[in-house]
N, C-alpha and C positions, 0 to 999 in steps of 0.2 A: 377505146373506151373500156372494152371488156378486159383488156390486159391491166388497165389502171384500176378497175374494180377489184380484180383478183389481187392486185398489189395491196389493196386496203385490208385484205383478210390474211392475217398471219396464220401459219400452220397450227392446227388444233393440237392441244396437248390434253392429257387426261385431266389435269388440273382445271382446264377450261370447261369441263363437263361436270364439275362437282354438283351444281344445282340441278342439272338435268337428271342425274341419278336419284337425287333426293325427291324430285317431283315425280319421277317414274315410280318410285317405291310408294309414295303417298297415293298416287292414282291407282296403283295395284290394290291398295287397301280398300279404296272406295269401290273398285270394280268387283272385288270379292265380297263386299258387304252383304249381298243377299244370300250368300251361301253359308252363313254362320247359323247352323241349325242346332248347335249345342252338342253335337256328336264328338267323340274323341278325335276323329279325323279332322273335323273342322277346327277344333281347338288347337291341334298341332299345326294345322295350316296357317291359322292366324298368328300363332306364336312365331312361326317362321317368317311371316310377313313383318311382324314387329321387329324381328332380328334384322331384316333387310333395311327397315327404316332407321334403326339404330346405327347400322353400318354406314348407310348413306349419310346420316346426320354427322357421324364422326368425320367422314370424308369431306362433307360440305364445310365443317367448322375448322378443318385443318389448314388454316392460312399460314401457319408457321409451326415449328416444332413445339413451341410452348402451348399453343392452342390445341395442337393434336394431343399432347399429353393430358391437358385438362379435359378434352372431350372423351378420351379413353378412360380417365379416372371417374367420369360421370356415367359413361355407358356400361362399363363392366359390372358395377354394382346393380345397375338397373336390369341388365340381362340376367344376372344371378337371381335377383328377387323375382323376376318374372317366372323363371322356371321353378323356383321354390314354391311360389304361390300356385303355379299350374299343377304341381305334383301333390302338394300338401293341402291346398285350399285353406291355408291358415289365414284368418282375418288380419292378424298383425302383419304378416308378410305382405298381404294385399295392400294394406294402408301404406306401408313403407314403399311398396312398389309404385303406388300412385304418386307419392311425393318425389321419388327418385326420377320417375318418368317426366314429371312436370318440370323439375329442375333442369334435366337434360334438354328437354324441348325448348325451354326458355333460353338456355345458353345457345342452342343451335339457331334459334330465330334471331337472337342478337348478333351472332357472328355472320349469318347470312345477310341480314339487312345492313350491317356495317360495310359489307363488301358491295352489295347492290347499290347503296346510296353514296358510295365513294365517288368523288368528282372524276369524270373521265367519260369515255365513250360508252353508251348504253348498248350492251351486246345481247344476243339471244339468251346467253346463259344468265345474264342479269334479270331478264324478264322471267325466265324459269325460276330463278331464286325468289323473286317477288311473289310469284304465284305459290311456290312451295311454302314460303313463310306464312302466307295467309291460310293455307290449308293446315299447316302445322299448328297455327294458333288455335284453330277449332279442335284439333286432336288434343292439344295440351289442356284446353279447358274441359274437355270431356273427362280427362283423368281427375280433375278437381271435383267435377260433379260426382264421379264415382267415389271419391274419398269422402265427400260430405254425406252422401247417402249411406256409406258404410258406417260412419261415426254417428250420424243421426238418422236412423232408419225411418222411412216415411217422409223424407224431405220432398218427394215429388208425387204428383198425382198422374196416373195414366188413365185417360178416358174417364176422369172423375173419381177413380178409385185409388186409394193410397197404395203405394208400392211396398208397404211395410211387410206384408205377408208374401208378396211376389215381387222381389226386388228387380229393378230395371237392370238390363245387361249393359255391357260396355258399348255394344252397338246402339242401344237405345240412347245412351248418353252422347254418343258421337252424332247421332241424328239430331238430338236436341241442341247440341252445341252448334251445329251448322245452321239450324233454323234461327238460333239466337244471334250468331255472329253476322248473318246476312239480314237480320231484322225481318225474317219471314214470319215466324211465330204462328205455326199452324194451330196451336192450342191443344193438341192431343196429349202433350206432356207439359205439366205446369209445376213450377217450383212453389212450394208452400212454406218450407222452413226459411227463416230469416237468412240463414247462412247461404242457402241455395239462391235465394232472391238477390243477395248481395253479389254473388258471383255472376249471376245473369246480367245485372246492371253493368258490371265492369266489362263483361264480354261485349255487350251491346255498344258501349263506348269505344272499346278497342276496335270493333268492326267498322264503326263510322269514321273514326279518326285515321285508321289504317289506310282506308281507301283515299280519303281526302289528302292526307299528308304524302302518301306514296306517289299518287298521280302528280301532285304539284312538284315533288322533288324530281321524279323522272322526267317530267316536262322541262324542268330547268336544266337537267343534265343532257337532254337529248341534243345531238348535233347532227344535222343532215349530212349525208355523204359528200354532197357537193361543197358544203361549207368546210368539211375537213380537208378536201383536196385543195380548196382555195387557201386555207390556212397554211398548208404545207408549202404551196407555191410561194406564199408571202414570206414564210420563214426562210425559204431557199434563197430568196433575194438578199 
């Protein structure tokens, strides 16, 4: 039985770990979240983590040479704009950075889910991809909140006070995005501008339907190991 179980598992390749690397990079971002104290060292640290996420996103989206080229064409401008904004603090560069990050993340989410939901055996890497896509959805929406608050200052309230004079940080938007996506809604950060409220509604819908559709799809694709062995025996006849 043990030998047969081992036969069910083909040797792992680097391509089989695409989503594991992406999930690890995203979890690293969340683990380092408390250490963003605004110092230059913390800024460089989080910029490095963002580079790791971009690199892992390119790797995760590289199903073929064509998708790899598309991922690189989206990631390189994003990386360039991140460092330009980091050095110059130019608002225009920041807005362009938010847009480019969101486009790249949406492309990555699409490529990951297209692979995860493909008919076939549900692997551990597929599960990691589903989790990574969910986390990446929250990260992508956080960039949109940052963009809206940059264009329309005062779009959010923090503990009942407008953030116009003391803008929220990217970490604040990330926290708000996760509480919105998971429908937790602590109420410490509130969207007051119509644009921000519209994005909040869309993210709430995305969170609800993501879980419902993904679980239903993975349940339909799941095939127990015993059934797979039985199918092979039947095909061998």
